[in-house]
N, C-alpha and C positions, 0 to 999 in steps of 0.2 A: 234263871237268866238275869244278868245284870240289868238293872233298870236305870235308864238315863235320868239323872236328877235335874231339878230346876235350880237347885242351890247347892253350893259346896261351902262347908265351914271348916276352917283350918284352926287347929289348936297351935297357937304361936309359941307356947312353951314346950320344951322337950319332954318326951314321954318315955318311961321305962318300957322297953319292948318285951319284957317278960309278961306283960299284961295280956289277957285273953279277951275274947269278944265281950263277955259279961262285964269285966272290969272296965273296958273301954266304954261300954254303954253307960255304966255308972258315972264315969268321968264326964261323959257328954252331958248327962243330966245335972250333975252337981257342980262341975267346974265351968262348963260352957253355958249352962242354963238353957239348954235346948232339949227337945224331945227326941230321943234316939229312935223312936218309931215313926218319925215324920217322913222318911224316905230321903232325907238330905244325906249327902255324902259327908262324912266326917273324916278329916285327914290329920294324921299324927306323924310327926317326925321324931327321930331319936336325937340325942345330944350331938352326935357327930355329923348329922345331916346326910348320912349315906344310906339310911333306911327310911321307908315310909310304910305306914299302915293306913288303909282306907276302910272305914266301917259304914255299911248301909243296911237298912232294914227294908225288905220288900214284904209283900203280904204273907209270906210263908216263914220267914225267919231272917236271921242276920247273915250278911256276906262280910267276909274279912279278906281283903286283898293286901298282899305284902310284896314289897319290892326292895331289893338290896342292890346297890351299885357296886360294881367291881372296881371302878376308878371314878374319882371325882366326887362331888357333893351336890345335893339339891340346893337351890337358892330359895330360902324361905321368903314367902311373899310378905309385903308390908301390911296388907289388909287380911282380916280373918274371914271375910265373905268374898267368895270368888264365883265366877261362872264356870261351867263345865269345860269350856274351851281353855280358860286360863289354867285350870288344873292339868289339862292335857299338855299344855306348853311347859308347865313346871316339871311334869314327869318326863318330858323329853329333854330337860336340861336348859330351857330357855329362861333367862332372867327377865321377869316382868317389870323390873324397875327401869330397864332401858327404854329410852324415849321411843315411842312408836310414831310412825309417819302419820301426818294429819290426813284425815279422809278427804278425798277429792270429790266435789259435787259439780255436776254440770250446770252451767248457768242458763244454757238454752239448747234446744235440740237443733240439729242441722237442717 
């Protein structure tokens, strides 16, 4: 079962999509300097930004999720560290660089 992570790390450089789980795990440890066994989601995009691979380790082994868009492209985030919600927005095609509305806080209760 997919484990909801506390952290998502994106590889901002394009990755050759012929790489399998083991090669992506080596890429995480050598290029990103992270522990692939940490439970963090590691996100990889191809050069054309129409494919994404997500690697995660749970206590039993690695998960590899792959998505290919039929039309359009993913918008690569500016930051390498994201929240799980930000990843969901990227996978839905939402550009995170678009200015978000400022949060509204109540000044007093009625």
